[in-house]
mmJSON file of the N, C-alpha and C atoms, coordinates in Angstrom:
{"data_MODEL":{"atom_site":{
"group_PDB":["ATOM","ATOM","ATOM","ATOM","ATOM","ATOM","ATOM","ATOM","ATOM","ATOM","ATOM","ATOM","ATOM","ATOM","ATOM","ATOM","ATOM","ATOM","ATOM","ATOM","ATOM","ATOM","ATOM","ATOM","ATOM","ATOM","ATOM","ATOM","ATOM","ATOM","ATOM","ATOM","ATOM","ATOM","ATOM","ATOM","ATOM","ATOM","ATOM","ATOM","ATOM","ATOM","ATOM","ATOM","ATOM","ATOM","ATOM","ATOM","ATOM","ATOM","ATOM","ATOM","ATOM","ATOM","ATOM","ATOM","ATOM","ATOM","ATOM","ATOM","ATOM","ATOM","ATOM","ATOM","ATOM","ATOM","ATOM","ATOM","ATOM","ATOM","ATOM","ATOM","ATOM","ATOM","ATOM","ATOM","ATOM","ATOM","ATOM","ATOM","ATOM","ATOM","ATOM","ATOM","ATOM","ATOM","ATOM","ATOM","ATOM","ATOM","ATOM","ATOM","ATOM","ATOM","ATOM","ATOM","ATOM","ATOM","ATOM","ATOM","ATOM","ATOM","ATOM","ATOM","ATOM","ATOM","ATOM","ATOM","ATOM","ATOM","ATOM","ATOM","ATOM","ATOM","ATOM","ATOM","ATOM","ATOM","ATOM","ATOM","ATOM","ATOM","ATOM","ATOM","ATOM","ATOM","ATOM","ATOM","ATOM","ATOM","ATOM","ATOM","ATOM","ATOM","ATOM","ATOM","ATOM","ATOM","ATOM","ATOM","ATOM","ATOM","ATOM","ATOM","ATOM","ATOM","ATOM","ATOM","ATOM","ATOM","ATOM","ATOM","ATOM","ATOM","ATOM","ATOM","ATOM","ATOM","ATOM","ATOM","ATOM","ATOM","ATOM","ATOM","ATOM","ATOM","ATOM","ATOM","ATOM","ATOM","ATOM","ATOM","ATOM","ATOM","ATOM","ATOM","ATOM","ATOM","ATOM","ATOM","ATOM","ATOM","ATOM","ATOM","ATOM","ATOM","ATOM","ATOM","ATOM","ATOM","ATOM","ATOM","ATOM","ATOM","ATOM","ATOM","ATOM","ATOM","ATOM","ATOM","ATOM","ATOM","ATOM","ATOM","ATOM","ATOM","ATOM","ATOM","ATOM","ATOM","ATOM","ATOM","ATOM","ATOM","ATOM","ATOM","ATOM","ATOM","ATOM","ATOM","ATOM","ATOM","ATOM","ATOM","ATOM","ATOM","ATOM","ATOM"],
"id":[1,2,3,4,5,6,7,8,9,10,11,12,13,14,15,16,17,18,19,20,21,22,23,24,25,26,27,28,29,30,31,32,33,34,35,36,37,38,39,40,41,42,43,44,45,46,47,48,49,50,51,52,53,54,55,56,57,58,59,60,61,62,63,64,65,66,67,68,69,70,71,72,73,74,75,76,77,78,79,80,81,82,83,84,85,86,87,88,89,90,91,92,93,94,95,96,97,98,99,100,101,102,103,104,105,106,107,108,109,110,111,112,113,114,115,116,117,118,119,120,121,122,123,124,125,126,127,128,129,130,131,132,133,134,135,136,137,138,139,140,141,142,143,144,145,146,147,148,149,150,151,152,153,154,155,156,157,158,159,160,161,162,163,164,165,166,167,168,169,170,171,172,173,174,175,176,177,178,179,180,181,182,183,184,185,186,187,188,189,190,191,192,193,194,195,196,197,198,199,200,201,202,203,204,205,206,207,208,209,210,211,212,213,214,215,216,217,218,219,220,221,222,223,224,225,226,227,228],
"type_symbol":["N","C","C","N","C","C","N","C","C","N","C","C","N","C","C","N","C","C","N","C","C","N","C","C","N","C","C","N","C","C","N","C","C","N","C","C","N","C","C","N","C","C","N","C","C","N","C","C","N","C","C","N","C","C","N","C","C","N","C","C","N","C","C","N","C","C","N","C","C","N","C","C","N","C","C","N","C","C","N","C","C","N","C","C","N","C","C","N","C","C","N","C","C","N","C","C","N","C","C","N","C","C","N","C","C","N","C","C","N","C","C","N","C","C","N","C","C","N","C","C","N","C","C","N","C","C","N","C","C","N","C","C","N","C","C","N","C","C","N","C","C","N","C","C","N","C","C","N","C","C","N","C","C","N","C","C","N","C","C","N","C","C","N","C","C","N","C","C","N","C","C","N","C","C","N","C","C","N","C","C","N","C","C","N","C","C","N","C","C","N","C","C","N","C","C","N","C","C","N","C","C","N","C","C","N","C","C","N","C","C","N","C","C","N","C","C","N","C","C","N","C","C","N","C","C","N","C","C"],
"label_atom_id":["N","CA","C","N","CA","C","N","CA","C","N","CA","C","N","CA","C","N","CA","C","N","CA","C","N","CA","C","N","CA","C","N","CA","C","N","CA","C","N","CA","C","N","CA","C","N","CA","C","N","CA","C","N","CA","C","N","CA","C","N","CA","C","N","CA","C","N","CA","C","N","CA","C","N","CA","C","N","CA","C","N","CA","C","N","CA","C","N","CA","C","N","CA","C","N","CA","C","N","CA","C","N","CA","C","N","CA","C","N","CA","C","N","CA","C","N","CA","C","N","CA","C","N","CA","C","N","CA","C","N","CA","C","N","CA","C","N","CA","C","N","CA","C","N","CA","C","N","CA","C","N","CA","C","N","CA","C","N","CA","C","N","CA","C","N","CA","C","N","CA","C","N","CA","C","N","CA","C","N","CA","C","N","CA","C","N","CA","C","N","CA","C","N","CA","C","N","CA","C","N","CA","C","N","CA","C","N","CA","C","N","CA","C","N","CA","C","N","CA","C","N","CA","C","N","CA","C","N","CA","C","N","CA","C","N","CA","C","N","CA","C","N","CA","C","N","CA","C","N","CA","C","N","CA","C","N","CA","C","N","CA","C","N","CA","C"],
"label_alt_id":[null,null,null,null,null,null,null,null,null,null,null,null,null,null,null,null,null,null,null,null,null,null,null,null,null,null,null,null,null,null,null,null,null,null,null,null,null,null,null,null,null,null,null,null,null,null,null,null,null,null,null,null,null,null,null,null,null,null,null,null,null,null,null,null,null,null,null,null,null,null,null,null,null,null,null,null,null,null,null,null,null,null,null,null,null,null,null,null,null,null,null,null,null,null,null,null,null,null,null,null,null,null,null,null,null,null,null,null,null,null,null,null,null,null,null,null,null,null,null,null,null,null,null,null,null,null,null,null,null,null,null,null,null,null,null,null,null,null,null,null,null,null,null,null,null,null,null,null,null,null,null,null,null,null,null,null,null,null,null,null,null,null,null,null,null,null,null,null,null,null,null,null,null,null,null,null,null,null,null,null,null,null,null,null,null,null,null,null,null,null,null,null,null,null,null,null,null,null,null,null,null,null,null,null,null,null,null,null,null,null,null,null,null,null,null,null,null,null,null,null,null,null,null,null,null,null,null,null],
"label_comp_id":["UNK","UNK","UNK","UNK","UNK","UNK","UNK","UNK","UNK","UNK","UNK","UNK","UNK","UNK","UNK","UNK","UNK","UNK","UNK","UNK","UNK","UNK","UNK","UNK","UNK","UNK","UNK","UNK","UNK","UNK","UNK","UNK","UNK","UNK","UNK","UNK","UNK","UNK","UNK","UNK","UNK","UNK","UNK","UNK","UNK","UNK","UNK","UNK","UNK","UNK","UNK","UNK","UNK","UNK","UNK","UNK","UNK","UNK","UNK","UNK","UNK","UNK","UNK","UNK","UNK","UNK","UNK","UNK","UNK","UNK","UNK","UNK","UNK","UNK","UNK","UNK","UNK","UNK","UNK","UNK","UNK","UNK","UNK","UNK","UNK","UNK","UNK","UNK","UNK","UNK","UNK","UNK","UNK","UNK","UNK","UNK","UNK","UNK","UNK","UNK","UNK","UNK","UNK","UNK","UNK","UNK","UNK","UNK","UNK","UNK","UNK","UNK","UNK","UNK","UNK","UNK","UNK","UNK","UNK","UNK","UNK","UNK","UNK","UNK","UNK","UNK","UNK","UNK","UNK","UNK","UNK","UNK","UNK","UNK","UNK","UNK","UNK","UNK","UNK","UNK","UNK","UNK","UNK","UNK","UNK","UNK","UNK","UNK","UNK","UNK","UNK","UNK","UNK","UNK","UNK","UNK","UNK","UNK","UNK","UNK","UNK","UNK","UNK","UNK","UNK","UNK","UNK","UNK","UNK","UNK","UNK","UNK","UNK","UNK","UNK","UNK","UNK","UNK","UNK","UNK","UNK","UNK","UNK","UNK","UNK","UNK","UNK","UNK","UNK","UNK","UNK","UNK","UNK","UNK","UNK","UNK","UNK","UNK","UNK","UNK","UNK","UNK","UNK","UNK","UNK","UNK","UNK","UNK","UNK","UNK","UNK","UNK","UNK","UNK","UNK","UNK","UNK","UNK","UNK","UNK","UNK","UNK","UNK","UNK","UNK","UNK","UNK","UNK"],
"label_asym_id":["A","A","A","A","A","A","A","A","A","A","A","A","A","A","A","A","A","A","A","A","A","A","A","A","A","A","A","A","A","A","A","A","A","A","A","A","A","A","A","A","A","A","A","A","A","A","A","A","A","A","A","A","A","A","A","A","A","A","A","A","A","A","A","A","A","A","A","A","A","A","A","A","A","A","A","A","A","A","A","A","A","A","A","A","A","A","A","A","A","A","A","A","A","A","A","A","A","A","A","A","A","A","A","A","A","A","A","A","A","A","A","A","A","A","A","A","A","A","A","A","A","A","A","A","A","A","A","A","A","A","A","A","A","A","A","A","A","A","A","A","A","A","A","A","A","A","A","A","A","A","A","A","A","A","A","A","A","A","A","A","A","A","A","A","A","A","A","A","A","A","A","A","A","A","A","A","A","A","A","A","A","A","A","A","A","A","A","A","A","A","A","A","A","A","A","A","A","A","A","A","A","A","A","A","A","A","A","A","A","A","A","A","A","A","A","A","A","A","A","A","A","A","A","A","A","A","A","A"],
"label_entity_id":["1","1","1","1","1","1","1","1","1","1","1","1","1","1","1","1","1","1","1","1","1","1","1","1","1","1","1","1","1","1","1","1","1","1","1","1","1","1","1","1","1","1","1","1","1","1","1","1","1","1","1","1","1","1","1","1","1","1","1","1","1","1","1","1","1","1","1","1","1","1","1","1","1","1","1","1","1","1","1","1","1","1","1","1","1","1","1","1","1","1","1","1","1","1","1","1","1","1","1","1","1","1","1","1","1","1","1","1","1","1","1","1","1","1","1","1","1","1","1","1","1","1","1","1","1","1","1","1","1","1","1","1","1","1","1","1","1","1","1","1","1","1","1","1","1","1","1","1","1","1","1","1","1","1","1","1","1","1","1","1","1","1","1","1","1","1","1","1","1","1","1","1","1","1","1","1","1","1","1","1","1","1","1","1","1","1","1","1","1","1","1","1","1","1","1","1","1","1","1","1","1","1","1","1","1","1","1","1","1","1","1","1","1","1","1","1","1","1","1","1","1","1","1","1","1","1","1","1"],
"label_seq_id":[1,1,1,2,2,2,3,3,3,4,4,4,5,5,5,6,6,6,7,7,7,8,8,8,9,9,9,10,10,10,11,11,11,12,12,12,13,13,13,14,14,14,15,15,15,16,16,16,17,17,17,18,18,18,19,19,19,20,20,20,21,21,21,22,22,22,23,23,23,24,24,24,25,25,25,26,26,26,27,27,27,28,28,28,29,29,29,30,30,30,31,31,31,32,32,32,33,33,33,34,34,34,35,35,35,36,36,36,37,37,37,38,38,38,39,39,39,40,40,40,41,41,41,42,42,42,43,43,43,44,44,44,45,45,45,46,46,46,47,47,47,48,48,48,49,49,49,50,50,50,51,51,51,52,52,52,53,53,53,54,54,54,55,55,55,56,56,56,57,57,57,58,58,58,59,59,59,60,60,60,61,61,61,62,62,62,63,63,63,64,64,64,65,65,65,66,66,66,67,67,67,68,68,68,69,69,69,70,70,70,71,71,71,72,72,72,73,73,73,74,74,74,75,75,75,76,76,76],
"pdbx_PDB_ins_code":[null,null,null,null,null,null,null,null,null,null,null,null,null,null,null,null,null,null,null,null,null,null,null,null,null,null,null,null,null,null,null,null,null,null,null,null,null,null,null,null,null,null,null,null,null,null,null,null,null,null,null,null,null,null,null,null,null,null,null,null,null,null,null,null,null,null,null,null,null,null,null,null,null,null,null,null,null,null,null,null,null,null,null,null,null,null,null,null,null,null,null,null,null,null,null,null,null,null,null,null,null,null,null,null,null,null,null,null,null,null,null,null,null,null,null,null,null,null,null,null,null,null,null,null,null,null,null,null,null,null,null,null,null,null,null,null,null,null,null,null,null,null,null,null,null,null,null,null,null,null,null,null,null,null,null,null,null,null,null,null,null,null,null,null,null,null,null,null,null,null,null,null,null,null,null,null,null,null,null,null,null,null,null,null,null,null,null,null,null,null,null,null,null,null,null,null,null,null,null,null,null,null,null,null,null,null,null,null,null,null,null,null,null,null,null,null,null,null,null,null,null,null,null,null,null,null,null,null],
"Cartn_x":[0.981,0.509,0.542,0.13,1.314,0.992,0.26,0.285,1.275,2.042,2.71,4.296,4.853,5.58,6.091,5.52,6.355,7.071,6.172,6.739,7.981,7.775,8.795,9.848,9.859,11.562,11.593,10.848,10.86,11.536,11.549,11.922,13.382,13.68,14.878,16.28,15.416,16.522,16.65,15.472,15.72,16.569,16.634,17.478,19.218,19.043,20.772,21.34,20.383,20.857,20.631,20.956,20.504,22.248,22.252,23.389,24.632,24.697,25.502,25.552,25.104,25.235,24.584,25.161,25.613,24.464,23.166,22.849,22.018,22.33,21.936,20.781,19.885,18.436,17.693,17.445,16.68,16.443,17.848,17.718,17.353,17.957,16.69,14.711,14.972,13.507,12.917,13.598,13.964,13.373,13.986,14.088,12.715,12.527,10.849,10.039,9.695,9.024,8.582,10.078,10.732,9.765,9.623,9.59,7.77,7.107,5.669,5.316,5.869,5.392,5.125,6.615,6.628,5.423,5.268,4.723,2.33,3.033,1.836,1.329,2.778,2.272,2.567,2.193,2.578,4.198,5.149,6.573,7.126,6.558,6.888,9.023,9.613,10.385,11.401,10.94,11.184,11.548,9.891,9.249,9.986,10.803,11.672,12.633,12.907,14.782,14.452,13.746,13.745,14.094,12.737,12.042,14.103,14.772,15.717,16.835,16.97,18.11,17.538,17.042,15.695,16.457,15.843,16.159,17.523,18.329,20.078,20.552,19.919,20.111,20.365,18.797,17.365,18.349,18.616,19.304,21.698,21.571,22.378,23.735,22.007,22.383,21.314,20.26,19.45,18.457,17.812,16.61,14.955,14.602,13.68,12.771,12.114,10.925,11.39,12.718,12.277,12.293,13.203,12.977,12.04,11.025,10.175,8.804,9.209,8.823,9.022,10.354,11.642,10.189,10.052,9.36,7.957,7.684,6.704,6.535,6.943,6.784,7.251,8.201,8.349,7.251,7.038,5.795,4.624,4.375,3.319,3.851],
"Cartn_y":[-1.132,-0.062,0.917,1.938,3.506,3.989,4.297,4.896,4.639,3.177,1.789,2.636,3.896,3.653,4.993,5.941,6.819,6.97,5.621,5.411,4.771,3.153,2.435,4.033,4.827,5.736,6.579,6.75,7.686,7.02,5.623,4.118,4.275,3.652,3.175,4.636,5.73,7.048,6.533,6.965,7.332,5.429,4.251,3.57,4.165,5.094,4.848,6.66,7.203,7.769,7.516,6.469,5.778,5.557,4.802,3.556,4.987,5.714,7.524,7.672,8.153,8.259,6.669,5.702,4.639,4.938,4.613,4.389,3.403,1.716,-0.071,-0.003,0.909,0.666,1.488,2.809,3.595,3.398,1.979,1.708,0.264,-0.174,-1.151,-1.367,-0.096,0.245,0.714,1.595,1.766,0.92,0.017,-1.099,-1.917,-1.473,-2.66,-2.184,-0.474,0.069,-0.418,0.284,-1.104,-2.113,-3.277,-4.581,-4.368,-3.305,-3.254,-3.057,-1.283,-1.314,-2.411,-2.762,-3.342,-4.882,-5.681,-6.605,-5.932,-4.666,-3.673,-4.165,-3.785,-3.925,-5.199,-6.527,-7.496,-8.156,-7.036,-7.834,-8.89,-9.689,-10.626,-10.552,-10.966,-11.57,-10.307,-9.34,-7.121,-7.708,-8.148,-7.49,-8.154,-9.569,-10.635,-9.802,-9.914,-8.841,-8.081,-7.096,-5.598,-6.596,-8.031,-7.283,-8.471,-9.46,-10.115,-9.132,-7.724,-7.382,-6.599,-6.299,-5.654,-6.316,-7.784,-8.396,-8.657,-8.814,-9.489,-8.012,-6.454,-5.24,-4.814,-5.48,-5.769,-6.713,-8.048,-9.013,-8.232,-7.749,-6.78,-6.73,-5.669,-4.135,-3.981,-5.113,-6.195,-5.128,-4.356,-3.721,-5.226,-5.207,-6.139,-6.251,-4.753,-4.21,-4.367,-4.06,-4.429,-5.38,-6.747,-7.885,-8.347,-7.87,-8.225,-8.131,-6.823,-6.668,-6.611,-7.381,-7.803,-9.66,-10.464,-11.523,-11.134,-10.743,-10.558,-9.985,-9.391,-8.807,-10.276,-11.34,-13.017,-13.567,-13.075,-15.031,-13.993,-12.693,-12.071,-12.75],
"Cartn_z":[0.344,-0.308,0.367,-1.173,-0.57,0.634,1.173,2.271,4.08,3.049,3.753,3.742,2.481,2.551,2.96,3.209,3.841,5.221,5.266,7.046,6.493,5.789,5.489,4.918,4.593,4.183,5.335,6.566,7.758,8.843,8.762,9.553,9.429,8.132,7.371,8.109,7.584,7.661,9.547,9.986,11.581,11.702,10.956,12.082,11.913,10.203,9.433,10.661,11.062,11.808,13.484,13.372,15.191,14.966,13.971,13.948,13.559,13.255,12.491,13.977,15.054,16.386,17.316,17.191,17.634,18.605,18.728,19.547,18.702,19.477,18.833,19.587,20.52,20.676,20.128,19.48,19.162,17.627,17.586,15.098,15.171,16.351,16.597,16.41,17.686,17.344,16.307,15.349,13.943,13.051,13.464,12.324,12.887,14.411,14.276,13.326,13.714,12.337,11.514,10.487,9.364,9.52,9.723,10.357,10.21,10.92,10.71,9.803,8.806,7.416,5.832,6.704,5.427,5.919,6.627,6.762,6.69,6.801,6.019,4.756,4.154,2.246,1.901,3.197,2.626,1.984,2.605,2.299,3.622,3.456,4.182,4.615,3.497,3.613,4.007,4.337,3.511,5.545,5.855,7.094,8.302,7.861,7.867,8.317,8.04,7.411,8.869,8.801,9.295,10.675,11.008,12.831,13.028,12.289,13.361,13.634,12.216,13.193,13.875,14.265,15.314,16.089,15.976,17.657,17.999,16.468,17.149,18.206,17.606,18.146,19.749,19.53,20.832,21.932,21.903,22.56,22.706,21.951,21.699,22.497,22.953,24.171,25.004,25.613,26.324,27.068,25.748,25.416,25.179,26.145,25.997,25.506,25.384,24.583,23.724,22.661,21.705,20.979,21.675,22.056,21.398,21.988,22.486,20.966,21.024,19.135,18.44,18.594,17.111,16.901,18.511,18.143,17.684,18.67,17.674,16.595,15.789,14.075,13.675,13.316,13.5,13.792,14.448,14.739,13.999,13.551,12.151,10.804],
"occupancy":[1.0,1.0,1.0,1.0,1.0,1.0,1.0,1.0,1.0,1.0,1.0,1.0,1.0,1.0,1.0,1.0,1.0,1.0,1.0,1.0,1.0,1.0,1.0,1.0,1.0,1.0,1.0,1.0,1.0,1.0,1.0,1.0,1.0,1.0,1.0,1.0,1.0,1.0,1.0,1.0,1.0,1.0,1.0,1.0,1.0,1.0,1.0,1.0,1.0,1.0,1.0,1.0,1.0,1.0,1.0,1.0,1.0,1.0,1.0,1.0,1.0,1.0,1.0,1.0,1.0,1.0,1.0,1.0,1.0,1.0,1.0,1.0,1.0,1.0,1.0,1.0,1.0,1.0,1.0,1.0,1.0,1.0,1.0,1.0,1.0,1.0,1.0,1.0,1.0,1.0,1.0,1.0,1.0,1.0,1.0,1.0,1.0,1.0,1.0,1.0,1.0,1.0,1.0,1.0,1.0,1.0,1.0,1.0,1.0,1.0,1.0,1.0,1.0,1.0,1.0,1.0,1.0,1.0,1.0,1.0,1.0,1.0,1.0,1.0,1.0,1.0,1.0,1.0,1.0,1.0,1.0,1.0,1.0,1.0,1.0,1.0,1.0,1.0,1.0,1.0,1.0,1.0,1.0,1.0,1.0,1.0,1.0,1.0,1.0,1.0,1.0,1.0,1.0,1.0,1.0,1.0,1.0,1.0,1.0,1.0,1.0,1.0,1.0,1.0,1.0,1.0,1.0,1.0,1.0,1.0,1.0,1.0,1.0,1.0,1.0,1.0,1.0,1.0,1.0,1.0,1.0,1.0,1.0,1.0,1.0,1.0,1.0,1.0,1.0,1.0,1.0,1.0,1.0,1.0,1.0,1.0,1.0,1.0,1.0,1.0,1.0,1.0,1.0,1.0,1.0,1.0,1.0,1.0,1.0,1.0,1.0,1.0,1.0,1.0,1.0,1.0,1.0,1.0,1.0,1.0,1.0,1.0,1.0,1.0,1.0,1.0,1.0,1.0],
"B_iso_or_equiv":[0.0,0.0,0.0,0.0,0.0,0.0,0.0,0.0,0.0,0.0,0.0,0.0,0.0,0.0,0.0,0.0,0.0,0.0,0.0,0.0,0.0,0.0,0.0,0.0,0.0,0.0,0.0,0.0,0.0,0.0,0.0,0.0,0.0,0.0,0.0,0.0,0.0,0.0,0.0,0.0,0.0,0.0,0.0,0.0,0.0,0.0,0.0,0.0,0.0,0.0,0.0,0.0,0.0,0.0,0.0,0.0,0.0,0.0,0.0,0.0,0.0,0.0,0.0,0.0,0.0,0.0,0.0,0.0,0.0,0.0,0.0,0.0,0.0,0.0,0.0,0.0,0.0,0.0,0.0,0.0,0.0,0.0,0.0,0.0,0.0,0.0,0.0,0.0,0.0,0.0,0.0,0.0,0.0,0.0,0.0,0.0,0.0,0.0,0.0,0.0,0.0,0.0,0.0,0.0,0.0,0.0,0.0,0.0,0.0,0.0,0.0,0.0,0.0,0.0,0.0,0.0,0.0,0.0,0.0,0.0,0.0,0.0,0.0,0.0,0.0,0.0,0.0,0.0,0.0,0.0,0.0,0.0,0.0,0.0,0.0,0.0,0.0,0.0,0.0,0.0,0.0,0.0,0.0,0.0,0.0,0.0,0.0,0.0,0.0,0.0,0.0,0.0,0.0,0.0,0.0,0.0,0.0,0.0,0.0,0.0,0.0,0.0,0.0,0.0,0.0,0.0,0.0,0.0,0.0,0.0,0.0,0.0,0.0,0.0,0.0,0.0,0.0,0.0,0.0,0.0,0.0,0.0,0.0,0.0,0.0,0.0,0.0,0.0,0.0,0.0,0.0,0.0,0.0,0.0,0.0,0.0,0.0,0.0,0.0,0.0,0.0,0.0,0.0,0.0,0.0,0.0,0.0,0.0,0.0,0.0,0.0,0.0,0.0,0.0,0.0,0.0,0.0,0.0,0.0,0.0,0.0,0.0,0.0,0.0,0.0,0.0,0.0,0.0],
"pdbx_formal_charge":[null,null,null,null,null,null,null,null,null,null,null,null,null,null,null,null,null,null,null,null,null,null,null,null,null,null,null,null,null,null,null,null,null,null,null,null,null,null,null,null,null,null,null,null,null,null,null,null,null,null,null,null,null,null,null,null,null,null,null,null,null,null,null,null,null,null,null,null,null,null,null,null,null,null,null,null,null,null,null,null,null,null,null,null,null,null,null,null,null,null,null,null,null,null,null,null,null,null,null,null,null,null,null,null,null,null,null,null,null,null,null,null,null,null,null,null,null,null,null,null,null,null,null,null,null,null,null,null,null,null,null,null,null,null,null,null,null,null,null,null,null,null,null,null,null,null,null,null,null,null,null,null,null,null,null,null,null,null,null,null,null,null,null,null,null,null,null,null,null,null,null,null,null,null,null,null,null,null,null,null,null,null,null,null,null,null,null,null,null,null,null,null,null,null,null,null,null,null,null,null,null,null,null,null,null,null,null,null,null,null,null,null,null,null,null,null,null,null,null,null,null,null,null,null,null,null,null,null],
"auth_seq_id":[1,1,1,2,2,2,3,3,3,4,4,4,5,5,5,6,6,6,7,7,7,8,8,8,9,9,9,10,10,10,11,11,11,12,12,12,13,13,13,14,14,14,15,15,15,16,16,16,17,17,17,18,18,18,19,19,19,20,20,20,21,21,21,22,22,22,23,23,23,24,24,24,25,25,25,26,26,26,27,27,27,28,28,28,29,29,29,30,30,30,31,31,31,32,32,32,33,33,33,34,34,34,35,35,35,36,36,36,37,37,37,38,38,38,39,39,39,40,40,40,41,41,41,42,42,42,43,43,43,44,44,44,45,45,45,46,46,46,47,47,47,48,48,48,49,49,49,50,50,50,51,51,51,52,52,52,53,53,53,54,54,54,55,55,55,56,56,56,57,57,57,58,58,58,59,59,59,60,60,60,61,61,61,62,62,62,63,63,63,64,64,64,65,65,65,66,66,66,67,67,67,68,68,68,69,69,69,70,70,70,71,71,71,72,72,72,73,73,73,74,74,74,75,75,75,76,76,76],
"auth_comp_id":["UNK","UNK","UNK","UNK","UNK","UNK","UNK","UNK","UNK","UNK","UNK","UNK","UNK","UNK","UNK","UNK","UNK","UNK","UNK","UNK","UNK","UNK","UNK","UNK","UNK","UNK","UNK","UNK","UNK","UNK","UNK","UNK","UNK","UNK","UNK","UNK","UNK","UNK","UNK","UNK","UNK","UNK","UNK","UNK","UNK","UNK","UNK","UNK","UNK","UNK","UNK","UNK","UNK","UNK","UNK","UNK","UNK","UNK","UNK","UNK","UNK","UNK","UNK","UNK","UNK","UNK","UNK","UNK","UNK","UNK","UNK","UNK","UNK","UNK","UNK","UNK","UNK","UNK","UNK","UNK","UNK","UNK","UNK","UNK","UNK","UNK","UNK","UNK","UNK","UNK","UNK","UNK","UNK","UNK","UNK","UNK","UNK","UNK","UNK","UNK","UNK","UNK","UNK","UNK","UNK","UNK","UNK","UNK","UNK","UNK","UNK","UNK","UNK","UNK","UNK","UNK","UNK","UNK","UNK","UNK","UNK","UNK","UNK","UNK","UNK","UNK","UNK","UNK","UNK","UNK","UNK","UNK","UNK","UNK","UNK","UNK","UNK","UNK","UNK","UNK","UNK","UNK","UNK","UNK","UNK","UNK","UNK","UNK","UNK","UNK","UNK","UNK","UNK","UNK","UNK","UNK","UNK","UNK","UNK","UNK","UNK","UNK","UNK","UNK","UNK","UNK","UNK","UNK","UNK","UNK","UNK","UNK","UNK","UNK","UNK","UNK","UNK","UNK","UNK","UNK","UNK","UNK","UNK","UNK","UNK","UNK","UNK","UNK","UNK","UNK","UNK","UNK","UNK","UNK","UNK","UNK","UNK","UNK","UNK","UNK","UNK","UNK","UNK","UNK","UNK","UNK","UNK","UNK","UNK","UNK","UNK","UNK","UNK","UNK","UNK","UNK","UNK","UNK","UNK","UNK","UNK","UNK","UNK","UNK","UNK","UNK","UNK","UNK"],
"auth_asym_id":["A","A","A","A","A","A","A","A","A","A","A","A","A","A","A","A","A","A","A","A","A","A","A","A","A","A","A","A","A","A","A","A","A","A","A","A","A","A","A","A","A","A","A","A","A","A","A","A","A","A","A","A","A","A","A","A","A","A","A","A","A","A","A","A","A","A","A","A","A","A","A","A","A","A","A","A","A","A","A","A","A","A","A","A","A","A","A","A","A","A","A","A","A","A","A","A","A","A","A","A","A","A","A","A","A","A","A","A","A","A","A","A","A","A","A","A","A","A","A","A","A","A","A","A","A","A","A","A","A","A","A","A","A","A","A","A","A","A","A","A","A","A","A","A","A","A","A","A","A","A","A","A","A","A","A","A","A","A","A","A","A","A","A","A","A","A","A","A","A","A","A","A","A","A","A","A","A","A","A","A","A","A","A","A","A","A","A","A","A","A","A","A","A","A","A","A","A","A","A","A","A","A","A","A","A","A","A","A","A","A","A","A","A","A","A","A","A","A","A","A","A","A","A","A","A","A","A","A"],
"auth_atom_id":["N","CA","C","N","CA","C","N","CA","C","N","CA","C","N","CA","C","N","CA","C","N","CA","C","N","CA","C","N","CA","C","N","CA","C","N","CA","C","N","CA","C","N","CA","C","N","CA","C","N","CA","C","N","CA","C","N","CA","C","N","CA","C","N","CA","C","N","CA","C","N","CA","C","N","CA","C","N","CA","C","N","CA","C","N","CA","C","N","CA","C","N","CA","C","N","CA","C","N","CA","C","N","CA","C","N","CA","C","N","CA","C","N","CA","C","N","CA","C","N","CA","C","N","CA","C","N","CA","C","N","CA","C","N","CA","C","N","CA","C","N","CA","C","N","CA","C","N","CA","C","N","CA","C","N","CA","C","N","CA","C","N","CA","C","N","CA","C","N","CA","C","N","CA","C","N","CA","C","N","CA","C","N","CA","C","N","CA","C","N","CA","C","N","CA","C","N","CA","C","N","CA","C","N","CA","C","N","CA","C","N","CA","C","N","CA","C","N","CA","C","N","CA","C","N","CA","C","N","CA","C","N","CA","C","N","CA","C","N","CA","C","N","CA","C","N","CA","C","N","CA","C","N","CA","C","N","CA","C","N","CA","C","N","CA","C"],
"pdbx_PDB_model_num":[1,1,1,1,1,1,1,1,1,1,1,1,1,1,1,1,1,1,1,1,1,1,1,1,1,1,1,1,1,1,1,1,1,1,1,1,1,1,1,1,1,1,1,1,1,1,1,1,1,1,1,1,1,1,1,1,1,1,1,1,1,1,1,1,1,1,1,1,1,1,1,1,1,1,1,1,1,1,1,1,1,1,1,1,1,1,1,1,1,1,1,1,1,1,1,1,1,1,1,1,1,1,1,1,1,1,1,1,1,1,1,1,1,1,1,1,1,1,1,1,1,1,1,1,1,1,1,1,1,1,1,1,1,1,1,1,1,1,1,1,1,1,1,1,1,1,1,1,1,1,1,1,1,1,1,1,1,1,1,1,1,1,1,1,1,1,1,1,1,1,1,1,1,1,1,1,1,1,1,1,1,1,1,1,1,1,1,1,1,1,1,1,1,1,1,1,1,1,1,1,1,1,1,1,1,1,1,1,1,1,1,1,1,1,1,1,1,1,1,1,1,1,1,1,1,1,1,1]
}}}
């Protein structure tokens, strides 16, 4: 859906900015948002890729909220 694409672009840009700032928690949450938008577009492989990235970051930095949301996205 076209309505999801601006959100996906914003989430992607946010992930890039948080990576540049060395903020893994927020990069992971941006990837979670990207996963949600890609899921809404029916792009399951892209949604899973973003969710796996969010999961890895959440585990690495101890962000249990981020881990839970990433796992939820992988379940969908």
